[in-house]
N, C-alpha and C positions, 0 to 999 in steps of 0.2 A: 191667655194671650202669649205668654212666654213659654216656649216648649224647650225641653231639654235638647240642645243642639247636638249633643253627642249621640243621642238615640235617633234623632232625625237623620243625621249624616250617615250613621252606620246602617240604616235601613236601605240605603240605595247602593247597589253594587253593579257597576258597569262591567259587562263581559265581552270578550272577543272570542267567539266560539265557546269553548268550555273554560277558558282562562280568565279569571277576574282581573280587570285593569287596576282595581284598587287593592293593593296587597294587604294581607292580614298582618297587622303589626306584631302579632305574637309569633309569627313564623320567620325563619331566616329569609331574607330577601336576596335571591341569587343575583339579581341584576346589580346589586351594590358591590358584589365581589369583583366586578370589573373596574371599579373606581379605585385608583391607587391611593395609598396613604402618602402624604406629602410632608417632607421636611422643608419648610419654606426658606427662602434665601436670607432671612434675618434670624434664623434659628441655628443653634449648635446643640447637638445631642451627643452626650457622652455616655457610652454604655452599649451593650450588644442589643441588636434589633432582630426579632424573629417574628415572621408572619407567614401564613399560608397564602396571602394575597400579594398584590403588587406594591412596590414602593418607588417613589420618585424623590430623589435627593436634589434639592435646589440650594440648600445651605451646607452645613458642615456636620459630619458624623464621625465621631472618634470611637470606634468599636467595630466588632464583627457584625456582619449582616447575613441573615439567612431568610430568603423570601422566594416566592415563585418567580417573580419578574422584577428586575431592578433597572431603573433609569437614573443615571447621574447626569444632570443637565449641565450645560455650559455655565460655569460659575459654581457648580456643586463640587464638594470636596469630601472624600471619604478616606480615613486612615484606619485600616483594618482589613480583615479577610472577608471575602464574599463567597457565599454558596447560594446559587440560584439556578433555575432552569434556563432563564434567559437574562442576559445582561447587555445593556447598551450604555456605553460610556462616552459622554460628550465633555465632561469636566475632568477632574483630577482624582486619581486613586493611588494611594500608597499602601500596597498590600497585595495579597494573591487573590486570584479569581478561580473558582471551580464552577463551570457552567456548561450545559449542553451547547448553548449558542451564545457567542460573544461578538459584539460589534463595537469597534473602536472608530469613532467618527473623526473627522479632520481636526477637531479641537481637543481630542482626548490626550491626556498626559498620564501615563501609567508607569509606576515604578513597582515592579513585582512580577511574579510568574503568573502566566495565564494557562490554566488547564481547561481544555475545551473539546467539544466534539466538532463544532462548526465555528470557524473564526473568520470574521470579515474586518479588514483594516483599510480605512480610507486613506488616501494620500494626505499627508500632513499630520497624521496621528503620531504621537511619540510614545514608544514603548521601550523601557529599560528593564529587561528581564527575559525569561525563557518562555517560549510557547511550547506546550506539550499537549498532544492529543490524549484525551481520557482513554484509559486502557479499556479495550473492548473485552467483553466477557468471553471466556473460552467457549467456542461452539462445540457441542457434543458431536462425536463421530457416530453416524448411524451404523447400526450393527452390520448391515449388508455392504457398507462401503469401507474400503481399506483407506487408511490415512495416506496422504500424499507422500510419495517417495522423496527422500532427500537427495539433493544433487550429489553425485559421486563423480570422481575423476574417471575418464574413459581410458586413461593410460594405465596399463597393467605391466608390472615387472615380470619378466620371464621366471617361471618356476623351475628350479634345478633339482 
């Protein structure tokens, strides 16, 4: 009368094409990597945070952050340095940012330097610090191309 529910449930696998819709719990679930970790608005984290995924800060973080993508929401507060591929700041940051893409929204309050490849600043954002583009890697000169000539003065002194 009573069957093992675990065995009965695991016997049914729904697929779409060749992809099972019920993931194997023993494998890494790639769709969960898109879900950010969240520091909620009633939480304070003291210490460095490091992750290969996304992080959303609604509360307070006191420490350095190194993640793939960081969002500091309006009301969120970070005191520390940030290294990420993409950063969106709606709240407050005291520290430096090093990111390929940085967005400061109208409610952003940043005190520190911003090292970026792409920078977007909305009207109303406050930034106290320097903005510097990340150094581009030196491009190798192809063997058949001469390096560009440097600008020289066209005025020449007479030779005596």
